[in-house]
C-alpha positions in Angstrom: -136.8 -28.5 49.8 -137.8 -29.4 53.4 -141.3 -30.7 53.9 -143.0 -28.9 56.7 -146.3 -30.8 56.9 -149.2 -31.9 54.8 -151.2 -28.8 55.5 -148.5 -26.6 54.1 -148.7 -28.5 50.8 -152.5 -28.5 50.9 -152.5 -24.7 51.2 -150.0 -24.6 48.3 -152.4 -26.7 46.1 -155.2 -24.3 46.9 -153.0 -21.3 46.1 -152.1 -22.7 42.7 -155.8 -23.3 41.9 -156.9 -19.8 43.1 -154.0 -18.1 41.2 -155.1 -20.0 38.0 -158.6 -18.6 38.5 -160.0 -22.2 38.6 -162.9 -23.4 40.7 -162.8 -26.6 42.7 -165.3 -28.0 40.3 -163.1 -27.2 37.2 -160.0 -28.7 38.8 -161.7 -31.8 40.3 -163.3 -32.5 36.9 -159.9 -32.2 35.2 -158.2 -34.4 37.7 -161.0 -37.0 37.6 -161.7 -36.7 41.4 -164.6 -35.5 43.4 -164.7 -31.9 44.8 -164.6 -33.5 48.3 -161.4 -35.3 47.4 -159.9 -32.0 46.0 -160.9 -30.3 49.2 -159.1 -32.9 51.2 -155.9 -32.4 49.1 -156.2 -28.6 49.7 -156.7 -29.0 53.5 -153.9 -31.5 53.8 -156.2 -34.3 55.0 -155.4 -36.4 51.9 -152.2 -36.7 49.9 -152.7 -36.9 46.1 -151.3 -39.8 44.2 -148.4 -39.4 41.9 -150.7 -39.6 38.9 -152.8 -36.7 40.4 -149.7 -34.7 41.0 -148.7 -35.1 37.3 -152.2 -33.9 36.2 -151.8 -30.9 38.5 -148.4 -30.2 37.0 -150.0 -30.3 33.6 -152.8 -28.0 34.6 -150.5 -25.5 36.3 -147.5 -26.0 34.0 -146.8 -22.4 33.5 -145.8 -22.1 37.2 -142.3 -23.4 37.8 -142.8 -23.2 41.6 -145.6 -25.8 41.2 -143.2 -28.1 39.4 -140.7 -27.7 42.3 -143.5 -28.4 44.8 -144.6 -31.5 43.0 -141.1 -32.9 43.2 -140.9 -32.1 46.9 -144.3 -33.7 47.6 -143.3 -36.8 45.7 -140.1 -37.1 47.6 -142.0 -36.7 50.9 -144.6 -39.3 49.9 -141.8 -41.8 49.3 -140.7 -41.4 52.9 -144.1 -42.4 54.1 -144.1 -45.8 52.6 
């Protein structure tokens, strides 16, 4: 999967949260991050760590497209190092 940009994935993270009927507070509590940090993930201003991506995968596990997106984001993050 081609990575378009960080904002594309940020929007996808928000879409998964909204589709799961979860608030930012619920998701940030589950992930162990602040709502501000989650907001930055969703806006593409901050890239989640691999550990956070795994927690997101667990939270949204019923959605196979999220699993595919997690893999793509992880591959993209390896190119940034």
